[in-house]
C-alpha positions as CSV (number, residue, x, y, z in Angstrom):
1,M,28.3,-72.9,149.6
2,N,31.0,-73.6,152.2
3,A,30.2,-72.8,155.8
4,T,29.8,-69.0,156.1
5,L,29.3,-66.6,158.9
6,A,25.8,-65.2,158.4
7,L,25.1,-61.7,159.8
8,S,21.7,-61.6,161.5
9,S,19.8,-59.5,163.9
10,C,21.9,-61.0,166.6
11,L,24.5,-58.3,165.8
12,C,23.8,-56.0,168.7
13,A,25.2,-52.5,169.0
14,L,27.8,-51.2,171.5
15,T,26.0,-49.3,174.2
16,V,27.0,-48.0,177.6
17,G,26.4,-50.7,180.2
18,V,25.7,-53.4,177.7
19,A,28.1,-56.2,176.8
20,P,29.9,-55.7,173.5
21,P,28.3,-57.3,170.5
22,Q,29.1,-60.8,169.5
23,V,29.1,-62.2,166.0
24,V,27.1,-65.4,166.0
25,E,28.3,-68.2,163.6
26,Q,25.4,-69.9,162.0
27,Q,25.1,-72.6,159.4
28,P,23.1,-71.6,156.4
29,D,20.1,-73.6,155.3
30,R,21.5,-76.3,153.0
31,S,18.1,-77.5,151.6
32,P,18.3,-76.9,147.8
33,S,15.8,-74.7,146.1
34,P,13.7,-75.9,143.2
35,A,15.8,-74.0,140.8
36,A,18.9,-75.7,142.2
37,E,17.5,-79.3,141.4
38,A,19.0,-79.3,137.9
39,P,22.7,-79.8,137.8
40,P,24.4,-76.5,136.8
41,D,26.8,-76.3,133.9
42,A,30.5,-76.1,134.6
43,A,31.0,-72.4,133.8
44,G,28.1,-71.3,136.1
45,S,29.3,-73.5,138.9
46,T,32.8,-71.9,138.7
47,A,31.4,-68.4,138.7
48,R,29.2,-69.1,141.8
49,S,32.1,-70.8,143.6
50,S,34.3,-67.7,143.0
51,S,31.6,-65.4,144.3
52,D,31.1,-67.6,147.3
53,D,34.8,-67.5,148.1
54,R,34.9,-63.7,148.0
55,Y,31.9,-63.6,150.2
56,D,33.5,-66.0,152.7
57,V,36.7,-63.9,152.8
58,A,34.7,-60.7,153.4
59,I,32.7,-62.3,156.2
60,R,35.8,-63.7,157.9
61,E,37.5,-60.3,157.6
62,F,34.4,-58.6,159.1
63,T,34.2,-61.1,161.9
64,A,37.9,-60.7,162.8
65,R,37.7,-56.9,162.8
66,F,34.4,-56.7,164.6
67,T,35.5,-59.2,167.3
68,S,38.7,-57.3,167.7
69,G,36.7,-54.1,168.3
70,N,34.6,-55.8,170.9
71,A,37.8,-56.9,172.8
72,L,39.2,-53.4,172.6
73,V,36.0,-51.9,174.0
74,E,36.3,-54.3,177.0
75,A,39.9,-53.2,177.5
76,G,38.8,-49.5,177.4
77,A,40.7,-48.8,174.1
78,F,37.8,-47.0,172.5
79,L,39.6,-45.1,169.8
80,E,41.3,-48.2,168.4
81,A,38.0,-50.1,168.7
82,G,36.4,-47.5,166.6
83,R,39.0,-47.9,163.9
84,Q,38.5,-51.7,164.0
85,Y,34.8,-51.3,163.6
86,E,35.3,-49.0,160.5
87,L,37.7,-51.6,159.0
88,A,35.0,-54.2,159.6
89,F,32.5,-52.0,157.7
90,A,35.0,-51.7,154.9
91,A,35.2,-55.5,154.7
92,F,31.4,-56.0,154.8
93,P,28.9,-53.0,154.9
94,A,26.9,-53.9,157.9
95,S,25.3,-50.9,159.6
96,D,26.0,-52.2,163.1
97,A,29.8,-51.6,162.5
98,L,29.3,-47.9,161.8
99,Y,26.9,-47.6,164.7
100,N,29.5,-49.2,167.1
101,A,32.3,-47.1,165.5
102,S,30.4,-43.8,166.3
103,L,29.7,-44.8,169.9
104,A,33.3,-46.0,170.4
105,Y,34.8,-42.8,169.1
106,E,32.4,-40.7,171.2
107,R,33.4,-42.6,174.4
108,G,37.1,-42.3,173.4
109,G,36.7,-38.4,173.2
110,D,37.2,-38.1,169.4
111,L,33.9,-36.3,168.7
112,V,34.9,-35.4,165.1
113,A,35.4,-39.1,164.2
114,A,32.2,-40.0,166.0
115,A,30.2,-37.4,164.0
116,R,31.8,-38.7,160.7
117,A,30.9,-42.2,161.5
118,A,27.3,-41.1,162.4
119,R,27.0,-39.2,159.1
120,R,28.2,-42.3,157.2
121,Y,25.6,-44.4,159.0
122,L,22.8,-41.9,158.1
123,R,23.8,-42.0,154.5
124,L,23.1,-45.7,154.2
125,P,20.1,-46.6,152.1
126,A,16.8,-46.4,154.0
127,C,15.4,-49.6,155.3
128,E,12.4,-49.5,153.0
129,A,14.6,-49.4,149.9
130,N,17.4,-51.6,151.2
131,T,17.4,-55.2,150.0
132,D,20.4,-56.0,152.3
133,P,19.1,-56.4,155.9
134,E,22.6,-56.1,157.4
135,G,23.0,-52.7,155.8
136,C,19.7,-51.2,157.0
137,P,20.2,-48.3,159.4
138,V,17.5,-49.4,161.9
139,M,18.9,-47.0,164.6
140,A,18.7,-43.9,162.3
141,D,16.5,-41.9,164.7
142,E,18.9,-42.5,167.6
143,V,22.0,-41.8,165.5
144,R,20.4,-38.6,164.2
145,Q,19.9,-37.3,167.7
146,T,23.4,-38.3,168.7
147,L,24.8,-36.4,165.6
148,T,22.8,-33.3,166.5
149,A,24.4,-33.3,170.0
150,L,27.9,-33.9,168.6
151,M,27.5,-31.0,166.1
152,R,27.0,-28.6,169.0
153,Q,30.5,-29.5,170.2
154,I,32.5,-29.4,167.0
155,G,32.6,-27.2,163.9
156,E,32.1,-27.6,160.1
157,L,34.2,-26.0,157.4
158,R,32.8,-25.4,153.9
159,L,34.4,-24.1,150.7
160,D,32.6,-21.5,148.5
161,I,34.6,-21.6,145.3
162,A,34.0,-18.8,142.8
163,E,33.1,-19.7,139.2
164,G,36.2,-20.4,137.1
165,V,38.5,-20.9,140.0
166,R,40.4,-24.1,140.0
167,L,42.0,-25.5,143.2
168,A,44.8,-28.0,142.9
169,Q,45.1,-28.7,146.6
170,V,43.6,-27.7,150.0
171,R,45.6,-28.1,153.2
172,V,43.9,-27.9,156.6
173,D,46.4,-27.6,159.4
174,G,49.0,-29.1,157.1
175,R,46.8,-32.1,156.1
176,S,45.8,-32.4,152.4
177,V,42.0,-32.6,152.1
178,P,40.3,-33.3,148.7
179,T,37.8,-30.6,147.7
180,A,35.2,-33.4,147.2
181,D,35.4,-34.1,151.0
182,F,34.1,-30.7,151.9
183,P,32.3,-29.8,154.1
184,V,34.7,-31.3,156.7
185,L,34.2,-31.7,160.4
186,L,36.9,-30.2,162.6
187,A,37.6,-29.7,166.3
188,P,37.0,-26.1,167.4
189,G,39.9,-23.7,167.6
190,S,42.4,-21.9,165.4
191,I,42.8,-23.5,161.9
192,D,45.2,-22.7,159.1
193,V,43.8,-23.2,155.6
194,E,46.2,-23.2,152.7
195,L,44.6,-22.9,149.2
196,I,46.8,-23.8,146.2
197,G,45.5,-22.9,142.7
198,G,45.9,-24.6,139.4
199,E,48.6,-22.2,138.1
200,R,52.2,-22.0,139.3
201,G,52.6,-19.5,142.2
202,E,48.9,-19.3,143.1
203,K,48.8,-19.8,146.8
204,R,46.8,-18.3,149.6
205,L,47.0,-18.9,153.4
206,R,44.1,-18.0,155.8
207,S,43.8,-18.5,159.5
208,I,40.3,-18.8,161.0
209,V,38.8,-19.5,164.4
210,L,36.2,-22.2,164.3
211,R,33.8,-22.1,167.3
212,P,31.7,-25.1,168.7
213,G,28.5,-25.6,166.7
214,E,29.6,-23.2,163.9
215,S,29.5,-23.9,160.2
216,Q,31.9,-21.6,158.5
217,A,32.5,-21.1,154.8
218,I,35.7,-19.9,153.1
219,Y,35.2,-17.9,149.9
220,V,37.8,-18.8,147.3
221,G,37.9,-16.0,144.8
222,P,40.2,-15.6,141.8
223,F,43.9,-15.7,142.6
224,D,46.2,-12.7,142.0
225,R,48.4,-13.1,139.0
226,P,51.8,-14.3,140.2
227,E,54.7,-12.0,139.5
228,A,57.2,-13.1,136.8
229,P,60.4,-14.4,138.4
230,R,63.3,-12.0,138.2
231,L,66.3,-13.2,136.4
232,R,69.6,-12.8,138.1
233,P,72.1,-10.8,135.9
234,S,75.2,-12.7,134.8
235,R,78.6,-11.6,135.7
236,D,79.1,-10.2,132.1
237,T,75.9,-8.2,132.3
238,P,76.4,-4.7,133.5
239,V,74.2,-3.8,136.4
240,R,72.6,-0.4,136.2
241,Q,72.7,1.3,139.6
242,P,69.7,3.5,140.3
243,K,70.6,7.2,140.2
244,P,70.1,9.2,143.5
245,K,67.1,11.4,143.6
246,G,67.6,15.0,142.4
247,A,69.7,14.2,139.4
248,W,67.9,17.1,137.6
249,A,69.1,19.7,140.1
250,P,72.7,20.4,138.9
251,P,71.8,21.1,135.3
252,A,68.8,23.3,136.5
253,F,71.1,25.2,138.9
254,W,73.7,26.0,136.2
255,T,70.9,27.0,133.7
256,S,69.3,29.2,136.3
257,L,72.6,30.8,137.3
258,S,73.4,31.6,133.6
259,L,70.0,33.2,133.2
260,T,70.4,35.2,136.3
261,I,73.8,36.5,135.1
262,A,72.4,37.4,131.7
263,S,69.4,39.1,133.2
264,G,71.6,41.0,135.6
265,A,73.8,42.1,132.7
266,A,70.8,43.3,130.7
267,T,69.5,45.1,133.7
268,G,72.8,46.9,134.1
269,I,72.9,47.9,130.4
270,V,69.3,49.2,130.4
271,G,69.9,50.9,133.7
272,G,72.9,52.7,132.2
273,I,70.8,53.9,129.3
274,T,68.2,55.1,131.7
275,R,70.8,57.1,133.7
276,A,72.2,58.6,130.5
277,S,68.7,59.7,129.4
278,E,68.2,61.2,132.8
279,K,71.4,63.2,132.6
280,E,70.6,64.4,129.1
281,F,67.2,65.4,130.3
282,E,68.7,67.4,133.1
283,S,71.2,69.1,130.9
284,H,68.4,70.8,128.9
285,Y,66.5,71.8,132.0
286,L,66.8,75.5,132.9
287,G,64.7,75.5,136.0
288,D,61.2,76.7,136.8
289,G,59.9,74.1,134.3
290,K,61.7,75.7,131.3
291,F,64.0,74.0,128.8
292,D,66.4,75.5,126.4
293,D,64.7,73.7,123.7
294,E,60.9,73.2,124.2
295,G,60.7,70.7,121.3
296,Y,63.2,68.5,123.0
297,R,61.3,68.3,126.3
298,A,58.5,65.8,125.2
299,A,60.8,63.5,123.3
300,A,63.3,63.3,126.3
301,E,60.5,62.5,128.8
302,R,59.3,59.6,126.6
303,R,62.8,58.2,126.3
304,F,63.5,58.5,130.0
305,H,60.2,56.8,131.0
306,R,60.6,53.9,128.6
307,A,64.2,53.3,129.8
308,R,63.1,53.4,133.5
309,T,60.2,50.9,132.9
310,A,62.5,48.5,131.1
311,T,65.0,48.7,133.9
312,N,62.5,48.0,136.6
313,A,61.1,44.9,134.6
314,L,64.6,43.5,134.1
315,A,65.3,44.0,137.8
316,G,62.3,41.9,138.7
317,V,63.2,39.2,136.2
318,T,66.7,39.1,137.6
319,A,65.4,38.8,141.2
320,G,63.2,35.8,140.1
321,F,66.1,34.0,138.5
322,A,68.2,34.7,141.6
323,V,65.6,33.0,143.8
324,L,65.4,30.0,141.4
325,T,69.1,29.7,141.4
326,V,69.2,29.6,145.2
327,V,66.6,26.8,145.4
328,T,68.2,24.7,142.7
329,G,71.6,25.2,144.3
330,I,70.3,23.8,147.6
331,V,68.9,20.7,145.9
332,A,72.0,20.3,143.7
333,H,74.2,20.4,146.8
334,G,72.2,17.6,148.5
335,Y,72.4,15.5,145.3
336,Q,76.2,15.9,145.1
337,R,76.5,14.7,148.7
338,R,74.5,11.6,147.9
339,V,76.6,10.9,144.9
340,R,79.8,11.2,146.9
341,R,78.4,8.9,149.6
342,N,77.6,6.2,147.0
343,A,81.0,6.6,145.4
344,R,82.6,5.6,148.7
345,T,81.0,2.1,148.4
346,R,83.6,-0.5,147.5
347,A,84.1,-4.2,147.4
348,Q,86.9,-6.1,148.9
349,L,87.7,-9.8,148.3
350,T,88.3,-11.8,151.4
351,V,88.9,-15.5,152.2
352,I,85.2,-16.0,152.8
353,G,83.9,-14.2,149.8
354,V,83.1,-10.6,148.9
355,R,82.8,-7.9,151.7
356,M,81.0,-4.7,150.9
357,H,82.1,-1.5,152.5
358,F,79.7,1.5,152.8
């Protein structure tokens, strides 16, 4: 193996009042192992050489990023230092890089990034089960306490997705967040959450207020079925204008008026018959309750009473029709006014398009 940068316990963490960590370059033990006494075959030698080269590249990248983070800490650029430490961890998964990143973000004021780095640190395999000493989270207890303190100052947002609901995208304050990343850590305050479903037109926007130390869940239920798009009519398609309210009134008025006239005419005819019966009755009356023809008396009384009853009934029907005619006439008058007002609408072509006049 070429000279490599071996990570050892000399990788110290960034702490307040302590000098930034330094990566110590060491030469690995070159004494061959018993298994290495025999000369390897060509294929095995090539594979090990390629693996060693990738390892050397990763270590050099880690060293460069880690050293850059140290320099940025000395310069007071804590946020950029935290990013360099995370890039160092991406090159080679040494736990000290995440530990330093969390502390650098916290000192730089980005508590959300500090908590994220602390969570990543605590997700590393436990020291008892970890075969890679550089990836062992030896400071887990301290980081856990730090994370607890940070969570009291920031908020957590969770998604509670109903069964059968499919989300295509989630935007938090305009930033797309994969559903697999939830729960997410956020700074307290007002937050806009946009939920986009799997079907076209499925969209929902919610605004929430996240308080420090709060873990809030957003329930995502089934989306409302989107309305079908309305097609614009072509120029050749006649556009049906909605009729003004009360279109029934004119026909009802004329019908009621006709019935009133007919009922009035019938009342006049029956009333005339009643009057004729009354006169005929009086012509046979001699006074003192006597008639010139006693047999006529009973029949005349019956005819008179029947005619009078029919006249009174027709008079009531005529009065009812008259009231109905007045009501429908008022409604019909209002309908006619609305029709005339709509008829005054006209279009005028101008140099800038069509101008509507109302």
